[in-house]
Steps between C-alpha positions, in 0.01 A plus 500: 500500500222411731570648841320218695634184316803446277383374153807285479403321820161435353666373191721266694204368694308457171763295332541267818124438513462453124764226513261292701251477207663210325522299809133540590390421147724178502348388825141542372320227306253717300563588130709815448219721374283419805789572743538844315136579529475429866823692564338809363135414636627478862707813456196705393292343789756612760521838345136556466410606859799744520396649162134528583577645843746785406577513120168440313455878462799529287305339211316815438823693410667241276540625151402298184877473424577357837217262483614370163852469609400316828283251305779441249744441784264241651443326169866504412573351852235222435657405155833517654401216736311316220788490258759432759316205632419384144868515415564238768309247297769534227821587661679447826420677819853648521509624147148650529586685831820646374341624175195648685722697731712658217290828548784752460505404132155662456523744806797679349317558170163590660622743752694683230203516256234590752689688782813617311724335762859468396755242648870544515713262298624341823139442616412333169808276505416392855150427394622288212733317732224423741294348204793295412531383865122409483548288193816312647278407796300272272750448227510129513110496497435680168382284216499566124205286396207654324247471774738605762584812278130570493491480869788731526322754280187496709718564820672792324169645400379461864811694596409786269146501639599533868735771403213689325295440830782683691524780247139574517535497881788746486270740332175457686649462852608865484135587542317207675557362846655154536182331627284634226732435218589151633121402556406614152786319323469183709130506449510515118782251489281265719200543266736420191634188667148401595384490142823326396434221738150471364624471152755231587229303691711446823281453812514775769424266793602154610855566599664376827509716803869567468438661160274761658779588740753547210229711327468730802872521553549582129260787549654626813884461454598532128198707400396734779856524644669453168328645200335765732838612622613539145175693417588733798859544411426567128376841612855597619723267299533428129358180350873458390612460861209269582554274205867471571445417865250230393795306351574403860176298489646177368783516758255537777292228353800272466600557859138438633479172273825390659374559854140380458496263203861366536580592152884519420679817404736450206832687432345671193210623743751625742717684241195646324348608837821654590513704173139607542558627865822691409364662175154592654677646802714713275194591286308633804806692626571664170123574449473678827834684439387649178153583630330326218218362708186687583525559888 
């Protein structure tokens, strides 16, 4: 456990701030891939002076393995955004969001294979209940048509990619500072997204002033205060714990959508959200009790 700042507090702040992502994306008028690019671009620009002032010297000590894992983490993060946004062209927003946050499905397997982490039966059951709760949130919105199924598959692959991004971070963050690791990962993610935008032919300019505000807020709140908190916490907490906690994201997004966009909350969303909160809360309690996180 870090003596200066509780990783679980960082995790809580990260989940709350990441929940704003869908709201800012929905308020922006630019294409999804352009939004994703500027989200990472402004994150890198904000981090750049801090990195150059205090952390640039760390580059000399980074091993080839850590370089490789950091680059892969950045590419996986970029393709997570690409496939997630692409899935929205085929399936509904609700279905895509639920599928892309089912990270425990992959995290349980990944942490066992790469870090030999074992979960208690109670923890695994609570994880499965949380996943069921996430599905209930959007049960009425799932569709079984061919194209919707293709979009659902893209969202599920995007979910696997963001889990891989966290798994690489769990390994590399043991040796690199938060700023250095985050700057490298966001930098390579930004470059990947830039070339993707060039391939799709979407313009990088000509958007309304309000869009630039949403781009900057996306960089500051869900990225620098969201993903970066996850990147910090993953040094002390297992990817399992982070991926389970991210199941709170659809709940936070639904509450914000109700308050900001006047979107209604259905009974299925309420029941599903309650299941998620109870099961994730139990999972975190059981995980700490059995000392199966890397504190």
